[in-house]
N, C-alpha and C positions, 0 to 999 in steps of 0.2 A: 194195350189201350182197351177199356170196357168198350161195347159196342155202343151204348146206352149213354146219353151224354150226361155228365154228372158235375156236380156243385165243385169249384174250383178249377176247372177245365177251361181254356180260352176256344171262342167260336167266334164266328164269322158272320154276319147280319148283313146282308143283303137285298135292297127294297128295290121295286120293279124300274128306278130309273139307275140300276148298277152301284149306287152308294153304296159305300162298305163301312160297317163300324164293327170296331174286335175288343169283344168285351171280355170279361170273365164272370161266369154262374156263378154267383152265391146263391144260397136258399133265401127265400123271401124277399129277393132283390128285383130290382126294377129298371129297365131300359127308357131314359125320356128322351124323346126326340118330336122333331116337328107336325113327325107322323101318329103323335099318341105315346103310350105308354105299353111297353111289352112287359109280360112279367117272368123272371127265369125262372119261374118254377114252373109254367106252363112246357117249358123247355127239358129241364131237368126230368131224364128219365125216357125222354123219346130219342129216337134213332137221328144220327145228322142227316141231312136233306128234306127233314121235315119244312112244314111253311107253318108259319104263325103270325097272327092278326093283332094289331093292338088294339088298343081302347076305342080308336078312330077308324077301325076296321081297316086300315094299310098293312099288306101283306111283305113278310120278312121271309129269304129264304136263313136256314141254319145248317151251316157247313164246320166242321173242323178246320181251322185254317191250313192250307199248306205252307209247305216252308218260302216260298214265294210271296203266297198271301201276307206273310208275317214280316217279312223283310220289307214291303212295300207301307205296311201299317204300324210298325212296330214303334217307341219312342224313342229318340234319336236326339245324339248332341253331335255329332261331326256327319256329316252326308255320308249316306251308305252307298255299296257298288250294288248295280241292280242286276234281277236275276237274269237278266239277258248276257248280263258278262260271268255272273256267281258259275253256269255252269259249263261255260268254256273254260274258268280256271281250272275248275275240276279236272278238265278233261286234259289240259295243257300241263300240267303240274302232276298228271296222273296220280292223284291222291285214292290211294286203298287203305280196304282194310287194316289196320294193325300198324298205318303208317306214322313215323314220328315226324310232326309237320311243325315249322317254327314262323308264325305271322308277325309282321310289322307295322304297324298303324290300324290296329284294332279299330280304333274309331267307336262305330256304334253297335258290332258283332255282329254286323250279319256276315262276313266271308268266316268272322270265327266261329258261327253257329254252322254254316255251310262246312266247314273242314270239319266240326264236329262228327257231324251226323256222316259222313264218307269214312271218317278214320275207325269210327265204331269207339268200341270199349275198351278194344285192346291195341288203341292208338294213344297218340298224345300232341294235344295244341298247346304250345307255348307259344304266349302271346308277349310281345316289348309292345308296351305304350308310353310315348313321354308324359300327356296327360292323365293326369290321377283321375280328374271327372270322369273324364270318354272311358278308361278302364272299369271304372265302377258301372257306370251306363252300358257297357256290352257285357260285363257279365252278368248283369241283373238281368240282359234283353236273351241270353245264351240260358237263364235258368227258367225263365219265363217260358221257353219254346221248349226245351228240351229235360228240365228239370234238374234236380239238385244233382252233386256227386260226378259233374263231367271231367273227362280226364282232360284238364284243364289248365295250368298254371299262368298268372298275367302277371307280369312285373313291370311296373312304373320305370321305365331307365330309355334311354336314346342310343338305338342300335347301331348309329353313327360311330360312337364309342367302342363298338367289338359287341361279341358274340362268346357269350359263356360255351353253351352247348357244342357238342364234337357231336358227327356221325348222322347229322338230319338226315332225313330222307328227301326232304321238302322245305324250300325256304319262299314264301311269299308276301309279295313287300305293297304296301298302299302309302308311297311315300314321295314327296316333291324332290327329291335327290337318292336316288336308288343305286345312284353310280358309286356312291360314297359305302355301301355297304357289298360291294363286289369284293374287296379285298378280304372282309371279312368272310364273306359266303365261300368262301374258296377253302378256306382253313376248316371253318365249322362242317361243311356238306361232304357225306362221303361220295366218292369214285360213281358218278354216273347219278348223281342226284339232280333234282331238277329246281333251280330257280324261276321265278315267275313275278312279273311286276306289273302294276295296273298303273298308266298314267294320262294327265288328261291334255298335252301337249306333243306334238310329235318335235318341237325342241328337245326337250325330255327325253326323248326317245333317242335321237340323236346319239348325246350327251352318251345314256345309257349302254350304247349299241358301240361305241367307242371304248369305254370302259370295260367292255366286254370281250371284245375283240384284240385287248391286251391283256389278255387272263387267260386263264386254262379253262374258261369257259368256253362251249363249243356251238356247233347247230342251234346258233340264235334265228329267234324270227319273232318279227313284229306286226301285228293284225289290230284292224279293230270288228265290233260285229255291230250290223246295224238290222232293226226288227222291224218287218214292214206286215201287219195285220191286215186283214180281206173282209169288207164287209157283205156278206151271203145274206140275202134277204129273197127266196121267193127265183124270180128270174133276174136279179139285180147282183148280180158279181163282179165285185171291182175291188180293186184296193182302196184302202180308207186313206181319207184326205190327210190324215197325218201319222207319220211313223217315229219307232223311237230310232235315232239316226245317231250321232257320236255322241257318245258319252266317256270313253277313254278308250285308249292303245294296249295292248295287254303284248308283253315282247316276254320269251321262253327263251330260254337254252339250259346247256347239259355239262355239266363238271366232267370233264376230262383226266385222263392220265398222260401224262407229256411222255412224248413218244423218247424211248430210249438213244441216244446220241450214237 
Protein backbone atom coordinates (compact mmCIF):
# COMPACT_ATOMS: atom_id res chain seq x y z
CA UNK A 1 0.00 0.00 0.00
CA UNK A 2 1.32 3.43 -0.95
CA UNK A 3 1.98 5.72 1.98
CA UNK A 4 0.29 8.59 0.16
CA UNK A 5 -3.43 8.52 -0.53
CA UNK A 6 -4.16 7.56 -4.13
CA UNK A 7 -7.13 7.69 -6.46
CA UNK A 8 -9.25 4.54 -6.36
CA UNK A 9 -8.79 3.73 -2.68
CA UNK A 10 -11.31 4.15 0.10
CA UNK A 11 -10.86 6.69 2.87
CA UNK A 12 -12.81 7.50 5.99
CA UNK A 13 -13.76 11.13 6.63
CA UNK A 14 -14.50 12.04 10.26
CA UNK A 15 -15.81 15.45 11.35
CA UNK A 16 -15.59 17.22 14.72
CA UNK A 17 -18.76 15.46 15.93
CA UNK A 18 -17.28 12.04 15.02
CA UNK A 19 -19.66 11.56 12.10
CA UNK A 20 -18.03 9.26 9.58
CA UNK A 21 -18.24 8.96 5.81
CA UNK A 22 -16.65 6.18 3.75
CA UNK A 23 -15.77 7.38 0.24
CA UNK A 24 -13.67 6.28 -2.73
CA UNK A 25 -11.16 8.84 -3.95
CA UNK A 26 -11.58 9.87 -7.58
CA UNK A 27 -9.47 12.38 -9.49
CA UNK A 28 -11.61 15.48 -9.96
CA UNK A 29 -14.22 14.12 -7.55
CA UNK A 30 -15.83 15.93 -4.64
CA UNK A 31 -17.54 14.99 -1.38
CA UNK A 32 -20.73 16.98 -0.74
CA UNK A 33 -22.31 17.35 2.70
CA UNK A 34 -24.05 19.91 4.90
CA UNK A 35 -20.53 20.95 5.95
CA UNK A 36 -19.64 22.02 2.42
CA UNK A 37 -17.68 20.51 -0.46
CA UNK A 38 -14.37 18.69 -0.07
CA UNK A 39 -12.32 18.15 -3.23
CA UNK A 40 -10.80 14.70 -3.62
CA UNK A 41 -7.80 16.31 -5.31
CA UNK A 42 -7.02 18.05 -2.00
CA UNK A 43 -6.56 14.60 -0.45
CA UNK A 44 -4.87 12.58 -3.20
CA UNK A 45 -1.10 12.58 -2.79
CA UNK A 46 -1.20 13.45 0.92
CA UNK A 47 -0.46 11.29 3.94
CA UNK A 48 -3.39 9.68 5.71
CA UNK A 49 -4.15 11.42 8.98
CA UNK A 50 -4.24 14.78 7.21
CA UNK A 51 -6.94 17.31 8.10
CA UNK A 52 -8.79 18.95 5.23
CA UNK A 53 -11.29 21.80 5.14
CA UNK A 54 -14.45 22.06 3.08
CA UNK A 55 -15.62 25.11 1.17
CA UNK A 56 -17.49 26.15 4.35
CA UNK A 57 -14.40 25.80 6.53
CA UNK A 58 -15.44 22.58 8.26
CA UNK A 59 -12.59 20.22 9.07
CA UNK A 60 -12.45 16.49 8.30
CA UNK A 61 -9.74 14.06 9.39
CA UNK A 62 -8.85 11.68 6.56
CA UNK A 63 -7.69 8.12 7.22
CA UNK A 64 -7.66 4.77 5.49
CA UNK A 65 -10.43 2.70 7.09
CA UNK A 66 -9.46 -0.13 9.39
CA UNK A 67 -11.29 -3.42 8.94
CA UNK A 68 -13.47 -2.44 11.91
CA UNK A 69 -14.30 0.89 10.25
CA UNK A 70 -15.14 -0.81 7.00
CA UNK A 71 -17.44 -3.39 8.63
CA UNK A 72 -19.44 -0.64 10.33
CA UNK A 73 -19.71 1.56 7.24
CA UNK A 74 -19.82 -0.88 4.31
CA UNK A 75 -22.93 -1.43 2.16
CA UNK A 76 -24.98 -4.30 3.50
CA UNK A 77 -27.86 -6.50 2.53
CA UNK A 78 -27.94 -8.73 5.59
CA UNK A 79 -27.09 -7.76 9.16
CA UNK A 80 -23.36 -8.04 9.83
CA UNK A 81 -21.43 -9.56 12.71
CA UNK A 82 -19.91 -6.59 14.55
CA UNK A 83 -16.21 -6.06 15.30
CA UNK A 84 -16.63 -6.91 18.99
CA UNK A 85 -17.53 -10.47 17.95
CA UNK A 86 -15.31 -10.77 14.87
CA UNK A 87 -12.10 -10.67 16.90
CA UNK A 88 -13.21 -13.36 19.38
CA UNK A 89 -14.42 -15.56 16.50
CA UNK A 90 -10.90 -15.54 15.03
CA UNK A 91 -9.47 -16.55 18.41
CA UNK A 92 -12.09 -19.19 19.25
CA UNK A 93 -11.73 -20.73 15.79
CA UNK A 94 -7.94 -20.30 15.95
CA UNK A 95 -7.87 -19.15 12.33
CA UNK A 96 -4.27 -19.21 11.12
CA UNK A 97 -2.37 -18.29 7.93
CA UNK A 98 -2.90 -21.06 5.40
CA UNK A 99 -6.08 -22.39 7.03
CA UNK A 100 -8.83 -23.97 4.98
CA UNK A 101 -12.07 -22.43 6.28
CA UNK A 102 -15.72 -23.02 5.42
CA UNK A 103 -18.13 -20.20 6.26
CA UNK A 104 -21.88 -20.49 5.86
CA UNK A 105 -24.34 -17.64 6.02
CA UNK A 106 -21.92 -15.07 4.57
CA UNK A 107 -24.52 -12.28 4.48
CA UNK A 108 -22.81 -8.98 3.65
CA UNK A 109 -19.28 -10.34 3.93
CA UNK A 110 -18.01 -8.85 7.20
CA UNK A 111 -16.89 -12.20 8.61
CA UNK A 112 -15.71 -13.35 5.18
CA UNK A 113 -13.39 -10.35 4.90
CA UNK A 114 -12.09 -10.94 8.41
CA UNK A 115 -11.42 -14.63 7.74
CA UNK A 116 -9.65 -13.88 4.45
CA UNK A 117 -7.26 -11.45 6.09
CA UNK A 118 -6.48 -14.06 8.75
CA UNK A 119 -5.87 -17.03 6.43
CA UNK A 120 -3.73 -14.94 4.08
CA UNK A 121 -2.82 -15.75 0.48
CA UNK A 122 -1.87 -19.34 1.29
CA UNK A 123 -5.23 -20.17 2.89
CA UNK A 124 -8.69 -20.44 1.43
CA UNK A 125 -12.22 -19.50 2.46
CA UNK A 126 -15.22 -21.26 0.97
CA UNK A 127 -18.53 -19.49 1.51
CA UNK A 128 -21.97 -21.11 1.35
CA UNK A 129 -24.87 -18.66 1.02
CA UNK A 130 -28.46 -19.59 0.24
CA UNK A 131 -29.33 -16.16 -1.22
CA UNK A 132 -27.68 -15.13 -4.46
CA UNK A 133 -28.14 -11.40 -3.79
CA UNK A 134 -26.34 -11.71 -0.45
CA UNK A 135 -23.55 -13.73 -2.08
CA UNK A 136 -22.99 -11.02 -4.70
CA UNK A 137 -23.04 -8.23 -2.11
CA UNK A 138 -20.52 -10.09 0.07
CA UNK A 139 -18.12 -10.59 -2.83
CA UNK A 140 -18.34 -6.90 -3.74
CA UNK A 141 -17.58 -5.89 -0.15
CA UNK A 142 -14.64 -8.28 0.06
CA UNK A 143 -13.15 -6.86 -3.13
CA UNK A 144 -13.81 -3.28 -2.01
CA UNK A 145 -11.66 -3.74 1.08
CA UNK A 146 -9.13 -6.45 0.18
CA UNK A 147 -8.95 -6.06 -3.58
CA UNK A 148 -9.54 -8.63 -6.34
CA UNK A 149 -8.16 -12.18 -6.64
CA UNK A 150 -8.71 -13.26 -3.05
CA UNK A 151 -8.54 -16.98 -2.05
CA UNK A 152 -12.34 -17.10 -1.84
CA UNK A 153 -14.95 -19.26 -3.51
CA UNK A 154 -18.64 -18.58 -2.92
CA UNK A 155 -21.35 -21.13 -3.65
CA UNK A 156 -25.06 -20.37 -3.65
CA UNK A 157 -26.30 -23.43 -1.80
CA UNK A 158 -27.94 -24.71 1.39
CA UNK A 159 -25.42 -26.12 3.86
CA UNK A 160 -28.23 -27.97 5.64
CA UNK A 161 -28.20 -30.31 2.63
CA UNK A 162 -24.55 -31.22 3.10
CA UNK A 163 -20.90 -30.18 2.68
CA UNK A 164 -18.84 -31.32 -0.29
CA UNK A 165 -15.40 -30.33 0.98
CA UNK A 166 -13.31 -32.60 3.21
CA UNK A 167 -10.35 -32.11 5.56
CA UNK A 168 -11.43 -28.57 6.41
CA UNK A 169 -9.55 -26.89 9.26
CA UNK A 170 -12.35 -24.66 10.51
CA UNK A 171 -16.11 -24.23 10.02
CA UNK A 172 -17.75 -20.94 11.01
CA UNK A 173 -21.54 -20.63 10.95
CA UNK A 174 -23.92 -17.68 11.09
CA UNK A 175 -27.15 -19.63 10.61
CA UNK A 176 -30.47 -19.98 12.50
CA UNK A 177 -30.26 -23.80 12.79
CA UNK A 178 -26.60 -24.81 13.05
CA UNK A 179 -27.54 -28.12 14.71
CA UNK A 180 -28.54 -29.28 11.23
CA UNK A 181 -24.93 -28.79 10.14
CA UNK A 182 -23.30 -30.80 12.95
CA UNK A 183 -23.55 -34.22 11.20
CA UNK A 184 -22.15 -32.73 7.99
CA UNK A 185 -19.37 -30.95 9.89
CA UNK A 186 -18.28 -34.23 11.48
CA UNK A 187 -17.50 -35.57 8.00
CA UNK A 188 -16.03 -32.39 6.57
CA UNK A 189 -13.67 -31.28 9.35
CA UNK A 190 -10.30 -32.85 9.92
CA UNK A 191 -9.72 -34.44 13.36
CA UNK A 192 -9.05 -31.64 15.84
CA UNK A 193 -10.82 -29.14 13.60
CA UNK A 194 -12.94 -26.42 15.16
CA UNK A 195 -16.56 -25.43 14.62
CA UNK A 196 -17.76 -21.97 15.71
CA UNK A 197 -21.38 -20.82 15.59
CA UNK A 198 -22.85 -17.35 16.08
CA UNK A 199 -26.45 -17.30 17.35
CA UNK A 200 -28.75 -14.52 18.63
CA UNK A 201 -30.81 -16.46 21.23
CA UNK A 202 -29.98 -18.78 24.09
CA UNK A 203 -32.70 -21.22 23.01
CA UNK A 204 -30.81 -21.79 19.76
CA UNK A 205 -27.60 -22.25 21.73
CA UNK A 206 -29.23 -24.91 23.89
CA UNK A 207 -30.37 -26.87 20.86
CA UNK A 208 -26.94 -26.62 19.25
CA UNK A 209 -25.21 -27.80 22.42
CA UNK A 210 -27.56 -30.79 22.62
CA UNK A 211 -26.60 -31.75 19.07
CA UNK A 212 -22.89 -31.31 19.82
CA UNK A 213 -23.21 -33.46 22.95
CA UNK A 214 -24.55 -36.29 20.80
CA UNK A 215 -21.78 -36.08 18.22
CA UNK A 216 -18.04 -36.60 17.88
CA UNK A 217 -17.46 -33.01 18.97
CA UNK A 218 -16.09 -32.22 22.41
CA UNK A 219 -14.77 -29.35 24.53
CA UNK A 220 -17.83 -27.26 23.67
CA UNK A 221 -18.20 -23.83 25.25
CA UNK A 222 -20.70 -20.98 24.80
CA UNK A 223 -20.17 -17.32 25.68
CA UNK A 224 -21.14 -13.77 24.79
CA UNK A 225 -18.99 -10.67 24.47
CA UNK A 226 -20.05 -7.38 26.10
CA UNK A 227 -18.31 -4.11 25.26
CA UNK A 228 -18.33 -1.07 27.53
CA UNK A 229 -16.41 2.05 26.58
CA UNK A 230 -15.36 4.81 29.00
CA UNK A 231 -15.70 8.57 28.93
CA UNK A 232 -12.29 10.11 29.65
CA UNK A 233 -12.11 13.91 29.69
CA UNK A 234 -9.80 15.62 32.16
CA UNK A 235 -10.83 14.58 35.68
CA UNK A 236 -14.13 13.19 34.40
CA UNK A 237 -13.49 9.46 34.05
CA UNK A 238 -16.51 7.17 34.09
CA UNK A 239 -18.21 4.44 32.07
CA UNK A 240 -20.15 5.69 29.07
CA UNK A 241 -23.90 5.80 29.54
CA UNK A 242 -24.35 3.39 26.65
CA UNK A 243 -22.65 0.09 25.99
CA UNK A 244 -22.76 -2.58 23.30
CA UNK A 245 -24.29 -5.43 25.24
CA UNK A 246 -25.81 -8.55 23.72
CA UNK A 247 -25.39 -9.07 20.01
CA UNK A 248 -25.00 -12.83 19.82
CA UNK A 249 -23.75 -15.99 21.52
CA UNK A 250 -20.59 -17.73 20.35
CA UNK A 251 -20.33 -21.50 20.64
CA UNK A 252 -17.18 -23.42 19.73
CA UNK A 253 -16.26 -27.10 19.80
CA UNK A 254 -13.54 -29.42 18.48
CA UNK A 255 -13.88 -32.58 16.46
CA UNK A 256 -12.40 -35.48 18.44
CA UNK A 257 -11.41 -38.99 17.41
CA UNK A 258 -13.68 -41.50 19.19
CA UNK A 259 -11.74 -43.60 21.74
CA UNK A 260 -11.01 -47.17 20.83
CA UNK A 261 -13.29 -49.68 22.53
